[in-house]
C-alpha positions in Angstrom: -1.8 -191.7 -68.8 -3.1 -189.3 -66.9 -6.5 -187.9 -66.6 -6.9 -185.2 -65.9 -10.6 -183.8 -63.8 -11.6 -180.4 -62.7 -13.8 -179.5 -59.1 -15.7 -176.4 -58.6 -14.9 -175.8 -55.3 -18.0 -173.2 -53.2 -17.3 -169.8 -53.0 -13.9 -168.3 -52.1 -12.0 -171.4 -52.5 -9.6 -171.4 -55.4 -11.0 -174.9 -57.4 -9.5 -178.2 -57.3 -7.5 -180.6 -60.1 -7.8 -183.7 -60.1 -5.5 -186.3 -62.0 -5.7 -189.9 -62.3 -3.8 -192.9 -63.7 -7.5 -194.6 -65.1 -8.3 -196.1 -62.7 -6.6 -194.1 -59.0 -6.5 -190.9 -57.9 -3.3 -189.1 -57.6 -3.6 -186.1 -57.4 -5.8 -183.6 -56.1 -4.1 -180.1 -55.6 -5.9 -176.8 -55.3 -5.2 -175.1 -58.4 -5.0 -172.1 -57.6 -7.2 -170.2 -60.1 -6.3 -171.1 -63.7 -9.5 -170.5 -65.9 -9.5 -173.5 -67.7 -9.6 -177.6 -67.3 -6.6 -178.8 -69.9 -7.0 -181.1 -72.6 -7.6 -184.7 -72.2 -9.6 -184.4 -69.2 -12.1 -187.2 -69.0 -14.7 -186.4 -66.3 -16.6 -190.2 -66.7 -13.5 -192.3 -65.0 -15.2 -193.9 -62.6 -12.6 -192.6 -59.9 -13.2 -188.9 -60.2 -17.0 -189.3 -59.9 -16.2 -191.1 -56.7 -13.5 -188.1 -55.0 -16.7 -185.7 -56.4 -19.2 -187.4 -54.0 -16.5 -187.4 -51.6 -15.9 -183.9 -52.4 -19.1 -183.0 -52.8 -20.0 -184.5 -49.0 -16.5 -182.5 -47.5 -17.7 -179.1 -48.7 -21.8 -179.6 -47.0 -20.5 -180.2 -44.1 -21.8 -184.1 -44.2 -19.2 -186.6 -42.9 -16.7 -187.5 -45.9 -17.8 -190.6 -48.4 -15.9 -193.0 -48.4 -13.1 -191.9 -50.1 -12.0 -192.8 -54.1 -9.2 -195.7 -54.5 -5.1 -193.0 -54.3 -2.7 -193.7 -55.7 0.9 -192.0 -54.0 3.0 -192.5 -57.1 6.8 -191.6 -56.2 6.5 -190.7 -52.5 9.0 -191.5 -50.0 8.6 -193.9 -47.1 9.8 -191.1 -44.6 6.9 -188.9 -46.8 4.1 -191.6 -47.0 4.4 -191.9 -42.6 4.0 -188.7 -42.5 0.7 -188.8 -44.5 -0.4 -191.8 -43.4 0.0 -190.5 -39.9 -1.5 -186.9 -41.2 -4.6 -189.5 -42.6 -5.6 -190.4 -38.5 -6.3 -186.2 -37.4 -10.4 -186.3 -37.5 -12.6 -184.3 -39.0 -12.3 -180.5 -37.0 -8.7 -181.3 -35.4 -5.6 -180.1 -36.1 -2.4 -181.2 -35.1 1.5 -179.6 -35.4 3.9 -180.7 -37.1 6.2 -181.2 -33.2 3.9 -183.3 -32.2 4.0 -185.7 -35.9 7.8 -185.4 -35.6 7.3 -187.0 -32.6 4.9 -189.2 -33.1 6.9 -190.4 -35.5 10.3 -190.5 -33.6 8.6 -192.3 -31.0 8.0 -194.6 -34.2 10.6 -195.7 -35.6 12.3 -196.0 -31.8 15.1 -192.4 -31.6 14.7 -189.3 -29.8 14.3 -186.6 -31.9 12.6 -186.3 -35.5 12.9 -182.5 -37.7 9.4 -180.1 -37.0 10.5 -178.8 -40.7 11.0 -182.3 -42.7 7.3 -182.8 -41.4 6.5 -180.1 -43.5 8.6 -180.5 -46.4 6.9 -184.1 -46.4 3.4 -182.1 -45.9 4.4 -180.3 -48.9 4.8 -183.4 -51.2 1.7 -184.1 -49.8 0.3 -185.4 -53.6 -4.1 -185.4 -52.7 -5.0 -182.8 -50.5 -8.4 -183.3 -48.5 -8.2 -187.1 -48.8 -4.6 -186.6 -47.0 -6.1 -184.0 -44.7 -2.1 -181.7 -44.6 -4.6 -178.1 -43.7 -5.0 -180.1 -40.6 -1.6 -180.4 -39.3 0.1 -176.8 -38.0 2.2 -174.8 -36.3 2.7 -174.0 -33.0 0.3 -172.5 -30.4 -2.5 -172.8 -33.9 -0.7 -171.0 -36.2 -1.6 -171.7 -39.9 1.5 -171.7 -41.5 2.7 -173.9 -45.0 0.7 -174.6 -46.9 1.4 -175.3 -50.7 -2.5 -174.9 -51.6 -1.8 -171.2 -50.1 -3.1 -170.1 -46.5 -6.2 -168.7 -48.1 -8.1 -172.3 -48.6 -6.0 -173.5 -45.1 -7.8 -171.4 -43.4 -11.0 -171.1 -44.7 -10.8 -175.4 -44.2 -10.1 -175.4 -41.3 -12.7 -172.6 -40.3 -15.3 -174.7 -42.1 -14.3 -177.5 -40.2 -15.2 -175.7 -37.2 -18.1 -174.8 -37.9 -17.7 -171.6 -39.3 -18.1 -171.4 -42.8 
């Protein structure tokens, strides 16, 4: 069974939709302005409470508490590798798609990896913020592609740099 919850973000951001299998967080995504939480919301799940604590800390600009348990179901091995690299990007810092592609290529012992393939894998990230794909930028720091919307990506990066 899939459980659904909602997190009301600070002003300016779209709200977040949380999903869980009852034990792990299976999804966290910007909801794009939908006004209602889907039927069947179970707000008392411990994993939702843990996610809310983490999000409260994150949006308060404090080091986030321990992350809730995640289940990345249906993610390909390549996507899982990309997401693992992205999880190592420190708060307030960014990496380019190309840098991540080069890191994965080196780990795989191949001469090159496509930055576009990295972008495609990031587009499948089921758990935004906790796997901080907003910290991945284009060449020269360009804000390109973000499943949660470029407005949210811009706000998140500004927030992490102390400007929001």
